KENU-909550 format. One record per atom (N, C-alpha, C, O, CB): residue number from 1; residue in three letters; atom name; x, z, y. Coordinates in Angstrom, 2 decimals, padded with zeros to 5 digits. Atoms other than C-alpha are relative to their C-alpha. Glycine has a CB too. Layout:
REM residues N
SITE   k   r  a       x       z       y
SITE NUM Ala CA       X       Z       Y
...
REM end
This chain:
REM residues 71
SITE   k   r  a       x       z       y
SITE   1 Unk  N -000.38 -001.34  000.40
SITE   1 Unk CA -078.33  135.59  016.47
SITE   1 Unk  C  001.00 -000.12 -001.15
SITE   1 Unk  O  000.72 -000.76 -002.16
SITE   1 Unk CB -001.24  000.85 -000.40
SITE   2 Unk  N -001.00 -000.04  001.07
SITE   2 Unk CA -075.19  136.13  014.42
SITE   2 Unk  C -000.25  001.25 -000.83
SITE   2 Unk  O -000.21  002.37 -000.32
SITE   2 Unk CB  001.47 -000.01  000.58
SITE   3 Unk  N  000.32 -001.10  000.91
SITE   3 Unk CA -076.03  138.27  011.40
SITE   3 Unk  C  001.26  000.42 -000.75
SITE   3 Unk  O  001.87 -000.39 -001.45
SITE   3 Unk CB -001.12 -000.41 -000.99
SITE   4 Unk  N -001.20 -000.54  000.64
SITE   4 Unk CA -073.20  140.48  010.16
SITE   4 Unk  C -000.37  001.04 -001.05
SITE   4 Unk  O -001.51  001.50 -001.11
SITE   4 Unk CB  000.95  000.61  001.05
SITE   5 Unk  N  000.22 -001.04  000.99
SITE   5 Unk CA -072.82  142.92  007.29
SITE   5 Unk  C  000.28  001.38  000.57
SITE   5 Unk  O -000.11  002.39 -000.01
SITE   5 Unk CB  000.88 -000.25 -001.22
SITE   6 Unk  N -000.44 -001.26 -000.56
SITE   6 Unk CA -071.42  145.60  009.55
SITE   6 Unk  C -000.75  000.32  001.29
SITE   6 Unk  O -000.83 -000.52  002.19
SITE   6 Unk CB  001.50 -000.03  000.27
SITE   7 Unk  N  000.64 -000.48 -001.21
SITE   7 Unk CA -073.34  147.58  012.13
SITE   7 Unk  C  001.05  000.75  000.81
SITE   7 Unk  O  001.53  001.81  000.40
SITE   7 Unk CB -001.25  000.93 -000.32
SITE   8 Unk  N -001.05 -000.61 -000.82
SITE   8 Unk CA -070.87  148.38  014.90
SITE   8 Unk  C -000.55  000.67  001.26
SITE   8 Unk  O  000.19  001.38  001.95
SITE   8 Unk CB  001.01 -001.04  000.39
SITE   9 Unk  N  000.48 -000.43 -001.30
SITE   9 Unk CA -073.17  149.26  017.78
SITE   9 Unk  C -001.19  000.95 -000.05
SITE   9 Unk  O -001.89  001.12  000.95
SITE   9 Unk CB -000.37 -001.18  000.79
SITE  10 Unk  N  001.02 -001.04  000.05
SITE  10 Unk CA -075.64  151.87  016.55
SITE  10 Unk  C -001.37 -000.47 -000.45
SITE  10 Unk  O -001.53 -001.51 -001.08
SITE  10 Unk CB -000.13  000.61  001.31
SITE  11 Unk  N  001.36  000.19  000.49
SITE  11 Unk CA -079.36  152.02  015.96
SITE  11 Unk  C -000.60 -001.34  000.40
SITE  11 Unk  O -001.25 -001.99 -000.42
SITE  11 Unk CB -000.87  001.10  000.51
SITE  12 Unk  N  000.63  001.25 -000.45
SITE  12 Unk CA -080.39  149.00  018.04
SITE  12 Unk  C  000.51 -001.19 -000.80
SITE  12 Unk  O -000.27 -002.08 -001.16
SITE  12 Unk CB  000.26 -000.22  001.49
SITE  13 Unk  N -000.53  001.10  000.80
SITE  13 Unk CA -078.06  146.69  016.15
SITE  13 Unk  C -000.48  000.11 -001.45
SITE  13 Unk  O -000.79 -000.90 -002.07
SITE  13 Unk CB  001.53 -000.01  000.05
SITE  14 Unk  N  000.50 -000.19  001.36
SITE  14 Unk CA -079.10  148.19  012.81
SITE  14 Unk  C -001.43 -000.51 -000.12
SITE  14 Unk  O -001.78 -001.17 -001.10
SITE  14 Unk CB  000.08  001.48 -000.41
SITE  15 Unk  N  001.39  000.45 -000.01
SITE  15 Unk CA -082.73  147.53  013.68
SITE  15 Unk  C -000.06 -001.53  000.10
SITE  15 Unk  O -000.83 -002.16 -000.62
SITE  15 Unk CB -000.77  000.65  001.16
SITE  16 Unk  N -000.04  001.45 -000.16
SITE  16 Unk CA -081.97  143.98  014.82
SITE  16 Unk  C  000.45 -000.68 -001.29
SITE  16 Unk  O -000.16 -001.67 -001.71
SITE  16 Unk CB  000.93 -000.39  001.14
SITE  17 Unk  N -000.51  000.59  001.24
SITE  17 Unk CA -079.96  143.22  011.66
SITE  17 Unk  C -001.01  000.11 -001.14
SITE  17 Unk  O -001.02 -000.73 -002.03
SITE  17 Unk CB  001.30  000.66 -000.41
SITE  18 Unk  N  001.01 -000.17  001.03
SITE  18 Unk CA -082.83  144.52  009.52
SITE  18 Unk  C -001.21 -000.90  000.23
SITE  18 Unk  O -001.79 -001.41 -000.73
SITE  18 Unk CB -000.44  001.45 -000.06
SITE  19 Unk  N  001.23  000.73 -000.32
SITE  19 Unk CA -085.65  142.70  011.32
SITE  19 Unk  C  000.23 -001.51  000.17
SITE  19 Unk  O -000.63 -002.31 -000.21
SITE  19 Unk CB -000.61  000.56  001.27
SITE  20 Unk  N -000.21  001.41 -000.34
SITE  20 Unk CA -084.08  139.39  012.39
SITE  20 Unk  C -000.16 -000.95 -001.19
SITE  20 Unk  O -000.81 -001.98 -001.04
SITE  20 Unk CB  001.37 -000.18  000.59
SITE  21 Unk  N  000.20  000.92  001.14
SITE  21 Unk CA -083.89  137.83  008.89
SITE  21 Unk  C -001.48 -000.18 -000.36
SITE  21 Unk  O -001.87 -001.24 -000.86
SITE  21 Unk CB  000.75  000.51 -001.23
SITE  22 Unk  N  001.43  000.11  000.27
SITE  22 Unk CA -087.62  138.54  008.51
SITE  22 Unk  C -000.69 -000.87  001.04
SITE  22 Unk  O -001.68 -001.54  000.73
SITE  22 Unk CB -000.64  001.39 -000.03
SITE  23 Unk  N  000.58  000.80 -001.08
SITE  23 Unk CA -088.38  136.88  011.85
SITE  23 Unk  C  000.41 -001.48 -000.06
SITE  23 Unk  O -000.31 -002.34  000.43
SITE  23 Unk CB  000.41  000.57  001.34
SITE  24 Unk  N -000.56  001.35 -000.01
SITE  24 Unk CA -086.26  133.78  011.21
SITE  24 Unk  C -001.00 -001.07 -000.44
SITE  24 Unk  O -001.11 -002.08  000.25
SITE  24 Unk CB  001.20 -000.05 -000.91
SITE  25 Unk  N  000.93  001.07  000.39
SITE  25 Unk CA -088.92  131.80  009.28
SITE  25 Unk  C -001.16 -000.19  000.99
SITE  25 Unk  O -001.79 -001.24  001.01
SITE  25 Unk CB -000.56  000.30 -001.37
SITE  26 Unk  N  001.09  000.09 -000.97
SITE  26 Unk CA -091.45  132.53  012.04
SITE  26 Unk  C  000.40 -000.72  001.28
SITE  26 Unk  O -000.46 -001.12  002.07
SITE  26 Unk CB -000.49  001.38  000.34
SITE  27 Unk  N -000.50  000.66 -001.21
SITE  27 Unk CA -089.26  130.98  014.73
SITE  27 Unk  C -000.04 -001.51 -000.22
SITE  27 Unk  O  000.83 -002.08 -000.88
SITE  27 Unk CB  001.46  000.48  000.35
SITE  28 Unk  N  000.19  001.43  000.18
SITE  28 Unk CA -090.51  127.40  014.90
SITE  28 Unk  C -000.07 -000.67  001.38
SITE  28 Unk  O -000.15  000.00  002.41
SITE  28 Unk CB -001.29 -000.30 -000.82
SITE  29 Unk  N  000.06  000.75 -001.26
SITE  29 Unk CA -090.60  124.67  017.52
SITE  29 Unk  C  001.19  000.33  000.88
SITE  29 Unk  O  002.32  000.37  000.40
SITE  29 Unk CB -001.31  000.31  000.75
SITE  30 Unk  N -001.11 -000.28 -000.92
SITE  30 Unk CA -088.54  125.53  020.61
SITE  30 Unk  C  000.75  001.29 -000.35
SITE  30 Unk  O  001.91  001.46  000.02
SITE  30 Unk CB -000.52  000.08  001.41
SITE  31 Unk  N -000.64 -001.27  000.37
SITE  31 Unk CA -087.82  129.01  019.19
SITE  31 Unk  C  000.96 -000.15 -001.18
SITE  31 Unk  O  001.70  000.78 -001.49
SITE  31 Unk CB -001.05  001.04 -000.33
SITE  32 Unk  N -000.84  000.21  001.18
SITE  32 Unk CA -086.04  127.50  016.16
SITE  32 Unk  C  001.48  000.20  000.31
SITE  32 Unk  O  002.25  000.63 -000.56
SITE  32 Unk CB -000.22 -001.40 -000.55
SITE  33 Unk  N -001.41 -000.14 -000.37
SITE  33 Unk CA -082.75  127.54  018.06
SITE  33 Unk  C  000.44  001.46  000.06
SITE  33 Unk  O  001.64  001.73  000.14
SITE  33 Unk CB  000.26 -000.66  001.34
SITE  34 Unk  N -000.33 -001.43 -000.03
SITE  34 Unk CA -082.91  131.38  018.10
SITE  34 Unk  C  000.05  000.62 -001.39
SITE  34 Unk  O  000.18  001.83 -001.51
SITE  34 Unk CB -001.01  000.74  000.85
SITE  35 Unk  N -000.06 -000.52  001.36
SITE  35 Unk CA -082.90  131.71  014.31
SITE  35 Unk  C  001.35  000.63 -000.27
SITE  35 Unk  O  002.35  000.30  000.37
SITE  35 Unk CB -000.29 -001.11 -001.02
SITE  36 Unk  N -001.23 -000.69  000.35
SITE  36 Unk CA -080.29  133.94  012.73
SITE  36 Unk  C  000.89 -000.84 -000.91
SITE  36 Unk  O  000.40 -001.70 -001.65
SITE  36 Unk CB -000.30  001.31 -000.67
SITE  37 Unk  N -000.97  000.66  000.87
SITE  37 Unk CA -077.14  132.69  011.03
SITE  37 Unk  C  001.01  001.06 -000.43
SITE  37 Unk  O  001.46  001.87  000.38
SITE  37 Unk CB  000.71 -001.21  000.72
SITE  38 Unk  N -001.00 -000.97  000.46
SITE  38 Unk CA -074.77  134.70  008.87
SITE  38 Unk  C  001.36 -000.37  000.57
SITE  38 Unk  O  001.64 -001.53  000.86
SITE  38 Unk CB  000.05  000.05 -001.56
SITE  39 Unk  N -001.33  000.24 -000.55
SITE  39 Unk CA -071.26  135.08  010.14
SITE  39 Unk  C  000.81 -000.92 -000.93
SITE  39 Unk  O  001.64 -001.70 -000.46
SITE  39 Unk CB  000.75  001.34  000.20
SITE  40 Unk  N -000.70  000.88  000.95
SITE  40 Unk CA -070.00  133.36  006.95
SITE  40 Unk  C -000.41 -001.46  000.21
SITE  40 Unk  O  000.44 -002.35  000.22
SITE  40 Unk CB -000.29  000.44 -001.45
SITE  41 Unk  N  000.49  001.37 -000.21
SITE  41 Unk CA -072.20  130.29  007.52
SITE  41 Unk  C  000.49 -000.55  001.34
SITE  41 Unk  O  000.83 -001.73  001.44
SITE  41 Unk CB -001.53 -000.04 -000.06
SITE  42 Unk  N -000.49  000.41 -001.31
SITE  42 Unk CA -071.18  130.17  011.18
SITE  42 Unk  C  001.47 -000.40 -000.09
SITE  42 Unk  O  001.87 -001.44  000.44
SITE  42 Unk CB -000.19  001.12  001.03
SITE  43 Unk  N -001.42  000.31  000.15
SITE  43 Unk CA -067.48  130.28  010.29
SITE  43 Unk  C  000.23 -001.29 -000.77
SITE  43 Unk  O  001.08 -002.10 -000.40
SITE  43 Unk CB  000.72  001.13 -000.70
SITE  44 Unk  N -000.12  001.22  000.79
SITE  44 Unk CA -067.89  127.58  007.65
SITE  44 Unk  C -000.37 -001.23  000.82
SITE  44 Unk  O  000.32 -002.24  000.77
SITE  44 Unk CB -000.89  000.08 -001.25
SITE  45 Unk  N  000.44  001.13 -000.82
SITE  45 Unk CA -069.78  125.31  010.05
SITE  45 Unk  C  001.04 -000.33  001.08
SITE  45 Unk  O  001.32 -001.50  001.33
SITE  45 Unk CB -001.36  000.30  000.66
SITE  46 Unk  N -001.01  000.24 -001.04
SITE  46 Unk CA -067.18  125.77  012.80
SITE  46 Unk  C  001.25 -000.66 -000.60
SITE  46 Unk  O  001.80 -001.58 -000.01
SITE  46 Unk CB  000.37  001.32  000.70
SITE  47 Unk  N -001.19  000.57  000.64
SITE  47 Unk CA -064.30  125.02  010.39
SITE  47 Unk  C -000.25 -001.46 -000.39
SITE  47 Unk  O  000.61 -002.31 -000.18
SITE  47 Unk CB  000.39  000.82 -001.24
SITE  48 Unk  N  000.31  001.37  000.39
SITE  48 Unk CA -066.02  121.91  009.04
SITE  48 Unk  C -000.13 -000.91  001.22
SITE  48 Unk  O  000.28 -002.07  001.18
SITE  48 Unk CB -001.30 -000.04 -000.83
SITE  49 Unk  N  000.15  000.80 -001.21
SITE  49 Unk CA -066.87  120.72  012.54
SITE  49 Unk  C  001.36 -000.34  000.62
SITE  49 Unk  O  001.54 -001.42  001.17
SITE  49 Unk CB -000.87  000.73  001.02
SITE  50 Unk  N -001.35  000.27 -000.52
SITE  50 Unk CA -063.22  121.03  013.58
SITE  50 Unk  C  000.68 -001.12 -000.77
SITE  50 Unk  O  001.50 -001.85 -000.20
SITE  50 Unk CB  000.85  001.27 -000.07
SITE  51 Unk  N -000.62  001.02  000.83
SITE  51 Unk CA -062.25  118.74  010.70
SITE  51 Unk  C -000.59 -001.39  000.26
SITE  51 Unk  O -000.02 -002.39 -000.19
SITE  51 Unk CB -000.15  000.36 -001.47
SITE  52 Unk  N  000.62  001.29 -000.30
SITE  52 Unk CA -064.56  115.98  011.96
SITE  52 Unk  C  000.79 -000.76  001.05
SITE  52 Unk  O  001.48 -000.17  001.88
SITE  52 Unk CB -001.44  000.20  000.47
SITE  53 Unk  N -000.65  000.84 -001.01
SITE  53 Unk CA -063.23  113.07  013.95
SITE  53 Unk  C -000.81  000.06  001.30
SITE  53 Unk  O -002.02  000.28  001.29
SITE  53 Unk CB  000.13 -001.46 -000.49
SITE  54 Unk  N  000.66  000.01 -001.30
SITE  54 Unk CA -064.02  112.93  017.63
SITE  54 Unk  C  000.77  000.84  001.00
SITE  54 Unk  O  001.74  001.52  000.65
SITE  54 Unk CB -001.44  000.51 -000.12
SITE  55 Unk  N -000.64 -000.78 -001.04
SITE  55 Unk CA -063.06  114.50  020.89
SITE  55 Unk  C -001.04  000.42  001.02
SITE  55 Unk  O -002.18 -000.05  000.99
SITE  55 Unk CB  001.15 -000.81  000.68
SITE  56 Unk  N  000.90 -000.45 -001.04
SITE  56 Unk CA -064.61  116.23  023.83
SITE  56 Unk  C -000.71  001.29 -000.37
SITE  56 Unk  O -000.37  001.94 -001.35
SITE  56 Unk CB -001.01 -001.07  000.30
SITE  57 Unk  N  000.76 -001.23  000.18
SITE  57 Unk CA -067.06  119.09  024.07
SITE  57 Unk  C -001.34 -000.33 -000.65
SITE  57 Unk  O -002.00 -001.30 -000.28
SITE  57 Unk CB -000.21  000.73  001.34
SITE  58 Unk  N  001.29  000.19  000.66
SITE  58 Unk CA -070.08  119.38  021.81
SITE  58 Unk  C -000.71  001.35 -000.07
SITE  58 Unk  O -000.12  002.35 -000.46
SITE  58 Unk CB  000.18 -000.62 -001.41
SITE  59 Unk  N  000.81 -001.21  000.07
SITE  59 Unk CA -072.85  121.95  022.05
SITE  59 Unk  C -000.77 -000.04 -001.32
SITE  59 Unk  O -001.52 -000.98 -001.58
SITE  59 Unk CB -000.98  000.13  001.23
SITE  60 Unk  N  000.69 -000.08  001.28
SITE  60 Unk CA -074.11  123.01  018.63
SITE  60 Unk  C -001.10  001.04  000.07
SITE  60 Unk  O -000.92  002.12  000.64
SITE  60 Unk CB  000.99  000.33 -001.13
SITE  61 Unk  N  001.11 -000.95  000.09
SITE  61 Unk CA -077.46  124.67  018.02
SITE  61 Unk  C -000.21  000.34 -001.47
SITE  61 Unk  O  000.47 -000.20 -002.34
SITE  61 Unk CB -001.31 -000.58  000.65
SITE  62 Unk  N  000.22 -000.50  001.35
SITE  62 Unk CA -078.83  126.40  014.92
SITE  62 Unk  C -000.13 -001.14 -001.01
SITE  62 Unk  O  000.50 -001.11 -002.06
SITE  62 Unk CB -001.25  000.87 -000.03
SITE  63 Unk  N  000.22  001.11  000.93
SITE  63 Unk CA -079.99  123.16  013.30
SITE  63 Unk  C  001.30 -000.73 -000.31
SITE  63 Unk  O  001.52 -001.14 -001.45
SITE  63 Unk CB -001.02 -000.98  000.57
SITE  64 Unk  N -001.29  000.64  000.22
SITE  64 Unk CA -076.53  121.62  013.75
SITE  64 Unk  C  000.85  000.79 -000.98
SITE  64 Unk  O  001.46  000.21 -001.88
SITE  64 Unk CB  000.74 -000.15  001.32
SITE  65 Unk  N -000.78 -000.84  000.91
SITE  65 Unk CA -074.87  124.57  012.02
SITE  65 Unk  C -000.53 -000.11 -001.42
SITE  65 Unk  O  000.25 -000.17 -002.37
SITE  65 Unk CB -000.02  001.46  000.46
SITE  66 Unk  N  000.59  000.10  001.33
SITE  66 Unk CA -077.30  124.33  009.11
SITE  66 Unk  C  000.32 -001.35 -000.65
SITE  66 Unk  O  000.62 -001.41 -001.84
SITE  66 Unk CB -001.51  000.19  000.07
SITE  67 Unk  N -000.32  001.34  000.53
SITE  67 Unk CA -076.72  120.57  008.70
SITE  67 Unk  C  001.47 -000.09 -000.40
SITE  67 Unk  O  001.79 -000.68 -001.43
SITE  67 Unk CB -000.32 -001.08  001.04
SITE  68 Unk  N -001.44  000.04  000.30
SITE  68 Unk CA -072.93  121.00  008.79
SITE  68 Unk  C  000.30  000.78 -001.28
SITE  68 Unk  O  001.10  000.33 -002.09
SITE  68 Unk CB  000.82  000.56  001.18
SITE  69 Unk  N -000.29 -000.81  001.19
SITE  69 Unk CA -072.96  123.73  006.13
SITE  69 Unk  C -000.58 -000.63 -001.27
SITE  69 Unk  O -000.12 -000.32 -002.37
SITE  69 Unk CB -000.54  001.42  000.17
SITE  70 Unk  N  000.59  000.68  001.18
SITE  70 Unk CA -075.14  121.56  003.81
SITE  70 Unk  C  000.85 -001.16 -000.47
SITE  70 Unk  O  000.64 -001.64 -001.58
SITE  70 Unk CB -001.40 -000.50  000.32
SITE  71 Unk  N -000.81  001.19  000.36
SITE  71 Unk CA -072.54  118.75  003.77
SITE  71 Unk  C  001.02  000.36 -001.03
SITE  71 Unk  O  001.80 -000.50 -001.46
SITE  71 Unk CB  000.70 -000.59  001.22
REM end
């Protein structure tokens, strides 16, 4: 879930944006990949990943984004 500061799609998105950060710590095990990430952290992780050496396609999950932003 990408968490933004702006609600563009009405009540359902407003509700999701309000509740998802509270649910994030409860998502463990296989559900961990569904944790929320702020749009700023996502952008930072993508930019840092582009600067890494390597080629080809790589699938990143929530944990990967968190590790990249901690570097």
